[in-house]
N, C-alpha and C positions, 0 to 999 in steps of 0.2 A: 169786873173792869177788865179792859184787852189790854195784857202787859206790854202788848207792842206798840202800842199807841202812846201808852207811858214814856218809852223811850226817848232818849234826843234825835232829832231828825237825820244828824249823821249816821248813830247807831242803826237806825230804822232802814236807811239806804245802802249801808255797808254790806248788811246780809245779803240782799237779793244782787247786788254788785259783785259780790264774791262768789255768789252761785253762778251767775253769767259767765265770769272770767273762767271758773274752772270748767263749764260746759264748753266754753270757746278754746281752752286749750285741749280740752279732750277733740274736740271735734277737728280741729285746725290739721293734724295729719290726713284725715279724711277726705277734707277738702282738696287739699294738697296733692293726694294722690287719685282723688276724681279729676281734674284738672290735667294732670299728668298722663292720664290712660286717652285723653284726646289729641295728645301731641302728634304733630303731623312727622317730626324726626324721628329718627333710628335713636337717638341718643337720648339719656335720660337728662331733663334740663327743665327747671322751674323759674320764670312762667312759661309758656308752649310760644313758640314762634308763629308755627302753623298749627293749623287743626286739622285733624283725621280718624276716621272711624276704623282706619285700617286695623288695629290692635285688635278689637273686640271681634273683627272677622277673623283673626288669626288663632283667637281664644278657642273657637268653634271649629276650627281646622288642623289644628296641631295635633297630630297623632296620640300623642303621650296623653294629652288632657283627656281625649276622648278615653282613653284605657283607663286613667287615672278615675275620672268620672264615672265609669261604668265599675270598677273596684270599690269606691265608695258607697255607690249606690246598694251594692251587694253586703257589704258590711255594715252600712246604716240600716238597712232594712230586717236583716235578722238580727241583730244587736238589741237594736229598739223593741222588737216584737217580744225577744226573750225575756229581754229587762222587764219588758211590761206585764210578762206573764209571772216571773218568779216576783217582782214587787206587790202585785196583787196578790197572789199567794199569801207571801210572807206577812203583808199587813193585814189580810183577813185574820189570817191565824194568831197574829200579835195582838187584834182589836176582840176577838171571839175567844179565844183559847187562853186558858192560866197554864203555863208550863215552866219549868226550871229553866232558867239561863235564858230566858226570854229577851230581857235588858243587854245580856251580852250579845246575843244575836244581833240585835238591832245596831249593837256598837259596832260590831266588826263590819259589818254592812255598810256603815255611814264612813269606815277607815279611809277609803280612796278620796274624799273628799280633802283630807288633810295629809296624806300621803304623796309627795311629789311621783308625777306622772311616768318620769323616767325611772323611777325606782320600781314600778310595776313594769315597765317595759324591760329592764334589765333582767328582773326576776323572770319574767316569762321567758326571756331569751336564754338563761341558764337552765332552766328548768327542761326548754325545749332539747337544748343541747346535749343534757346528761341523759335524758331519757330517749334520745336519738328519734325525736317525734318529726314529722313534717312540718316546716312553718307555711302552710298553707291558711285558706281562707277562715279554718275553724279556730286556730290559735287568734287570729286576728278579731273575730267576732268575740272571742272569749275576753280578749282584753277589752275591747269596748263594752261587752256587758257590765263587767268589775267597774268600769270607768262611772257609766252613767246610771247604775242601779239606785246610788244613793237619791239621785234627783226624782227618779221614778217613786222610788219611796216616800219621798217629801210630798209628791204632790197627791198620791193615793193616800196618804195619812190623814191629809188636810179631808180630801173627800170622806173617808170613813167616820172621822170626827162628826161632820154633818149628815151621818146617815141616820135616816129617821126608823129606827129599828120596828115601831108601831106599825107601820104598813108590812112588815114581814108577817109580823104575828097577824095581823088582819088577813092575809092572805091564807095563812097557814090555817085559820080557824074556818075560812071558806072553802078548806078543801084543796089547795095548792100543793103539789109536789114541793119537795125542798128544792128538785133542780129549777122547776118551773118558777118558786120564788127567786131564786137567783137570775134567772133571765129575765125576767119581768118586774121584779120589783128592785133587786140590789143593783143590777148593773145598769140600769136607766139611771139610776141614783147617782151611782159613780160614775157616769160617761163624761163629766166634764175634768174629773182629776183624771182619769185615765187617758183620755185624749190629751191633756196637757203635760202629762208624764212622758207620754209618747213622743210627745212635739219635743220637749226639752231634750230625751234621749237621741232624738234622730238628728239635731241641730247640732248638740254636743259631740256625736259620735262623727257626723259629716265632716266637722273642723276639726277633730282629733289629729293631732302630729306628733307631740314628744315620743309617747310610750309606741306609739305605732312604728315610728323609725327605727325602732330595735328590732321589731320582727318581723318586718316587710320583706318580701322577696322581690325580684324582677316582676313577676307574674300577679303579686297584690298590692303593690303601693298603690294607695290612697291618693286622692287629688291632691291634698295637702302635699305629701311627700313628694309627686311629680312638680309640683310649685318650688318645691326648694332645691330639687335638683334642676330646674331649669334657671333659677337664679344665678346658680352657680356656674352657668355655661353662659347665658346670655345678659345682655343689661340694657334690653330695651323695654317701652312701655308696655308689653303684652300683660305682665303680672301685673302691673295698675289697672289694667283695665277687668281683668280676673277677679281683683279684689273689689271692685266697685259690683262687680256681680254678686259677689259674695255678700257684701253688706246689703246691696239693694233686696235680695231674696232673704236673706236673714230676718232683716228688720220688716217686711212684708210679713212674713208667719209669726213675728211676734206680735206685729200690730193686731192682726186675723186671731191670732189666741186671745191678746187682752182684750178685744173687742166682744167676742163671743164668749169667753170663758171668765176674764176677769183674773190678769195674772196675781192682784195682789191677793185673790182669794184662794186660788190655785197654790201660790207660794206661802198660804199662811199669814200674810201680813195684816190682812183685813179680813174680820168675822163676816162668815155668810151672814146673809140674812134670809 
């Protein structure tokens, strides 16, 4: 018997209504920002009295945004690839090897999910200052790798759990070398988890702000930091236009990942079949 149908009508209606109200509350700021980005006036006002696309044009022509976007691409590319390589290696070792401290290692690598990001940024800043290191791209990439690694580990872990080891044994019995087994059997099976982990790492790295603010220099400012500096100097709808582009691109990537990979499977919400 369906429990939902046995409930009184008000309770059956209240659940979906509450969910819709929560979604509307969460989406309302996005709607306001989206409409503000088309404001023809240089002053932030809502609702807009006139409409214009000039703020989107300014997003693509403002020099600081260009530099910030370039820095974000450099940091995102390196940090996501390094995190993917480390996360894959760790998960393969955890899954296939039995060694002392395995659980401790996993717990340490998951800490960035519970430690506040500003704590990591401040810690790296103190480390750089005490060791007299240069605050360049290397420190920024290190910071982002630490922050996104837990998400890569989670994605690869789910793929490792669903890995069919019988295919590897079959390939080995047919004369395949260990290296060939890795590239022809293991990696193709792990491909959805690897791509999903990399995608999450790239999105999170590109949007990271709090920890990056502590260790960024004038030459390594990522786009979120440039946006923060911009809003302290100007009060026009340019940031609203840039925020709309952020939301559209991020949502498109997530929809793409969900369609081709299944985010519920990558995240372990749903069992792979």
